[in-house]
N, C-alpha and C positions, 0 to 999 in steps of 0.2 A: 855630763855627756859632751862629746867633742863637737857635735853638730853646731851648737851655738857659737863656739869659737870659730868654726869654719865659715859660718855665715858672716860673722863680724869681720873676719879676715878678708874674705872675698869682696864684701861690701866696701871695706876700706881701700882695697886695691883699685876698685873702680871709682873711688871718691864719691860714693853715693850716700846720701843721708838715709836714715831709716824710712823716712817718709817717701823719698824718691824710689827706694827699692820696693816699698809697699805698693806704690802705684803701678810699678812694672809687673808685679805678680798678683795684683788684684786682691790685696788684703789690707788691713789697717796698719798704721804705724805701730800701734800697741801690740799687734800680733807679731810683727818683726822683733820688737823689743822682747816679748815673751820668749821667742825662739832663741834669741841671743843670750838671754839670761837663764836658759834651760828651764823655764817654767812650763813649757809645753813643747810638743813636737809637731813639725809641719806634716800635713797629710800628703799623700802620694802626688796629687796634682800640684801642690805647692812645691814639693821637692823637684818635680820635673821643670816647673817654671824657674825655680832658683838655678837649676843646672844650666838652663838655656841662657839666663841672664849672665851668670858667671862664666859660661862657656867651659864647663867642666862636666864630666859624667856624674851621674847620681852616685855611682860607686865611689868616686873620689870624694864627692861632697860628704858622704856619710861614712867613709871608710873607718874612722875611729870609733864609730858607734856600732858597727856590725858585730864585732866580737863581744861587746858588752850586751848587745841585744841577744846574741846566741846564748850567752851565759844565763841571762835573765829568763829566756824561754826554757832552757834546760832546768833551771831552778823551779819554774812554775810546773813543768812536767813532773818533776820529782814530787813536788808537794801534792799535785793532783793524784799521782799514783799512790802516795802514802795515804791520802784521805780515802780514796776508793778502796784500797786494800783493807784499811781499818773497818770501814763500813761493811765490806764483804765478810770479813772475819766475824764481826759481831752478828751479822745476819745469819751466817752459817752456824754459829754457836746456838743462836735462838732457834734455828730450824731443827737442829739436833735435839735440843732440850725440851721443846714445847709440844710436840704432837700428842703425847699421851696425856699431859695435864690439860691441854685444850679439849681433847676428846672427852676426858673424864668430867671436866667441869661444865663444858658448853655443848656437849653432844655434837649434833650436825653443824651448828654454828662454829664450833671449834675447828671442824674440818675445813670449813670455808676460810676461816682466819688463817689456818696453817697453809692452805693452798696459796693464798695471797702472799704470805710470808715467803714461801718457796719461789713464787714468781719474782718478787723483788730481789731475792737472793740470786736467782738466775740472771736477772738483768745486770746486777753488779759483778757477777762472775764473768759474764761475757765482756763487760767493760774492762775489767782487770786483764782478761786474756788478750783483748785487742791491744791494750797498752803494752803488755809483755811482748807481744809479737812485733809491735811497732818499734820498740826499743831493743829488740833481739835479746831479751833476758828471760830465761826459763828456769835455770837452776838456782838453788838457794844462794850460792856464792855470787852469781851474776846479779841477783836481785839486791843483795846486801851492798855490793860494789856500786850499783846504780843509785841506790838510796843514799849512799855516802858521797855521791857526786863524782865518783871515780869510774874508771873502766878497767877491764882486765887486759893484760898484754896478750899478744897473739897466741902464745903457747898455752897460757892459762885458759883463754877463750876456747881454743881447740879441745882442751881436756874437758871443759865443762860441756861443750857441745856433744862430746862422746857420752857423757853421763845422762843426757836428757831423756832418752827412751827408758832407761832403767829407773830413773827417779820418778817418771810419770807412772810407771807400773807400780812401784813401791808406794807412792802417794795414794794411788787409787785403792790399793789393797789396805793400806792403813786407814783411809777414810771409811771404807766399808766395814772394817773391823770395829772402829770406834763407834760408827752408827749402830751396828748390831749390839755392841756392849751397852751403849746408852739406852737403846730401846728396851733391852732385857731389864736393865736396872730400873727404868721408868715403869715398866709393866709390873715389876716386883713391888716397887714403892706404892703404886696406885691400885694394886689389885684389891678388889672389894671383898 
């Protein structure tokens, strides 16, 4: 991180020791040392005090770290989206495959278990949809680009936005067809 170098540079320009700087911003000398050696990051109050002591804006003080922080946040967002999408997919598959076996083997308790499974699946579905809306990704191509850490250019993005309504209709129809086919298959397998 660049912030440690920035703190060390500005401290040197003011001819302050780590201990003198620590006293001015109400932290320990060890804390200043940890910041300068990139072992940890100052909190917002400490950043504000540092900017006052160094007489520079917080933006200038952390400028080198801003882009790194943005990249790290995007990486975390992608990882969270991938994990939630995987969980949703697994739950959706379980929701499709389990109603008839649960009903067959557990009777009314099976229905209760399946309703809970549907509820958890709905929770993850809404979570994934919120993330898709927040990152403005809806089509398969947009999702693949996002998960790869890339974006689409303006022309490709406009084309994909034009496909969104049709893809949603097709996906809904395909999901309904698959659910019907799986239900018929399960009924046929478990018929008594």
